[in-house]
N, C-alpha and C positions, 0 to 999 in steps of 0.2 A: 388694373387691367380688367380685360373680359373674360367671364365668364367660360371657363372649360364647357365641352359640351361632349369631353368624355363618358364613355358607360350611354349615349342618349343616340334613339336610330332618327335619319332622316330621309324622308321622302320628297324627295324633285321627282313631281310632275311635268317632266319638257325638262326633265335632267342634259340632255342631249344639246338644247340647244345653245342658241348664241349666249344669253342670257343663265341661262342654267346654267351651262357648264361653269361658271365661275359660280357661283352661288352651290354648287356642287363640291367646288376645287376646299373653297372656304368653310363651310361645312365639317366638312372631311379633315381640315389643317387646323377647325378645332378639335376634334375626336371623334366626330359625331364617324357614324357608322351611315353609309347616304348608298338609299338605294334611291341610282335614276330611273328615270322610265320614259322608254320612245314609239313611235311609231311605229307596226310593225313589215320588215322589210327592213327598218336600217341598223336594228345588228351591232354589224360590224363599227359603224359610228360610234354604239353607243357602246363597245363592249372596249373604244381606245377610249374615250370619256374615261370607266372604270378603272382602266390602267393608270391610266395620267392622276387617278389623285393619292396623296400621302395615304399612308397609316391600313387595314387592312377592314375584313369586312365588309364592305361595299358588292353591290349588285345593281345587273340592268335589266329590266323586265319588261314587255309589250304592256301597253294598256293604250287602251282611244279614250279620251274622257268623253269623248262623245255615242259610248257605248257601254251604257250599266254593266251589262255581262262581261264587258271586258277588264272595267275596273273591281266588281265581286271577284273574279280569277284572281286579279292582279293582290288585290285587302288577303283570298286567303297563298298563295303564294309567300305574301309579306311574315302576317305569323305563322305559317307555320317555319318560316327562316328567324324570327326576330324574338318567337314571342307576343302576347295579345297585347303589350303595350307598344305605340308610336309616340312619341315627344314631336313632332318637327313634321308639319306638312306644307308644301310650299307650292304653290300653282304655280307656274312655269309657261303653259303650255296655251299655244295663241295661237290665232290667224289671225292674216284682213286682206283687205284687197281695195288699194286705192279708186274712190270714185266720189267725182265731182262731189259736193254739196248738191247744187242749180243742177246736177242733172237728175232728174228723181225719177225719169221712169231705169235711168242704170244702176239703181238699186232697189234690182228687183226682190218676189218673193225670196224667190229662190237662196238668193246669197244674201240677206236676210236670216232669212231661218237656219242657217249656215252659221252666222256670225254668233247668233246666239243660243249655237249649242254646240259651240268649240270654247271663246267668251266665257256665256255664263252660264249655261245650263252643270253644262262641261265642272265649271271648278264647283259648282253648287253639288253636285252630285258625285262628286269625287269628296268632299266634307262629312257628308251624307254615309258614300262607304266608309270614311274612316272614323268618324265620330269615337263612336266608342273603343277602339284601339287609343287613339289623344282623349280621352277620359279614362284609361282605365291607367295613363301615365302618372293620373293626379297633376296632371302640370303640362296639359298640351300649348301648344301652339302654331294655329295657319299662320299663313299669310301667304296671299293672294297682288300677283303682279295687277295693277292700275296702270291710269293712267293720265296723266294733266287732262286730255283730252275728255272725261268724263267732268269735269266742272267748266274750261273754255270753250269746251264744245268748236274744239277748232283738233282736226283727226282725219284721219284716210276715208273716211267714209262716214259720214253720220247714225247709220248701224251701228258702227267700233262707239267712235262717242258715249251710246246708249248703251254698251252693254257692257266699256268699263264705267259709267255712271253707276250703273246696276251692280255691280262687285261690291261699288262704296259700299252701298246699300246693304248689302250683303251683310258686310264686315261689320257695322254698326248692330245692321240686325241680329245678327251671328253671338254677337259682342258681347249681347245681353244673355243669350239663347242659351249659349254655351258653357257660358261662366257656372261658377269658379274656376274647376277643374282645365278649361282650357280658352286661351286666350288669339283673342281672332285680329291681327290689322293684314292691313295692306300697302302696297311701296306705288308710288308713282311715278312716273323719271317722265319726262319731258323727249325730246327729241335723242334720240343711243345708235352709238357709233357700230351700228350691227345688220345686217341684210336683213332683217326684221318686214319691212317694208317694201315690196317688189319696188325697184323702178326708181326708190330716192338712192342719190350717186355723193364725190364731193361734191357738187356744186349748191345741191342745196345742202349739205350739212355745214361746206362751210356759209355759205347765208345766213344761215339759224347762227351758226355759231357769233356771228358779229351783230346781230338783231338779242343778244342771249345775255344779260344784264355779267354771267361771268367769262364772257369770252370763250366758251364751246362748248360743244353740246358732250353729251355726257357719256360713258365710256359703261361696257355691259360691269367694270368692278366695281364704279361708282354705288350700281344698282345694288347688285350681291355685296356689300359689305351695310346697307341697306336691311337689307334681310336677314342677314348676319346681327347684325343691332337687335335688330326686336325678338331673336331669342334668345339677347347676351346682356344686355347693356339697356332695356328698355323694358323691363319689367314687371315695371305700376304700368303699363298700356293693355290698353284691347277697343276695338272695338275703332280705332282709327286712323287713318291713312296718311302713312311720314311722302314730304312732295320731295323727292331730286331730280332737279330741274335746271341747277343754275340761276335762278330765278325769272326761267321764261312766260312763267304763266303771272307773273307782276303787273 
């Protein structure tokens, strides 16, 4: 049976999003007290997610991963509410905008900078902010959401692929740097049935499913279960990426 997370505190950054919501639900169901973050202005949606979680002691707080001062403020509130130790940090916040790979001019400097600020720098800044609390737990875990685009080079834009490749390099580097007190993992989905990528609809999903060995695209539950496994069953793994893509990258 999966290990219980009773008594543990899990911070799900981006926990009000499509995948983040399901991750939050599974961690709460395993007994963890869950803190989810949301962008400022989305308090109502985040409150609804918290209200839907099983168990008690959950909380929703605003944070912007591209703004380190907001992460420091988040850390202070989490520490005040739950103490000095944080057991799990899940980096589920992200952003993308589809840009055809051959359209080099469309991938301008501003979009590149935003892509890396949210999808790489923000993940690193969050880990940097909470590393002392994760170490204080004596058995901390970081799980970042990557993508098979990190290795296939096929994704919503070249910058997105590059940022996700950076997540997997960071996972390896921090797996060494933060051991043994903190394990660092990433989960790499293929195409997932959420609204994360603007403009992708039923036709795209059906075409992708037909060309995927397991003949379907992923669900938020598929990804969330892999994240939960990092915390419960993959206890001797660090610096590794768990691929959850139905064989699409084969």
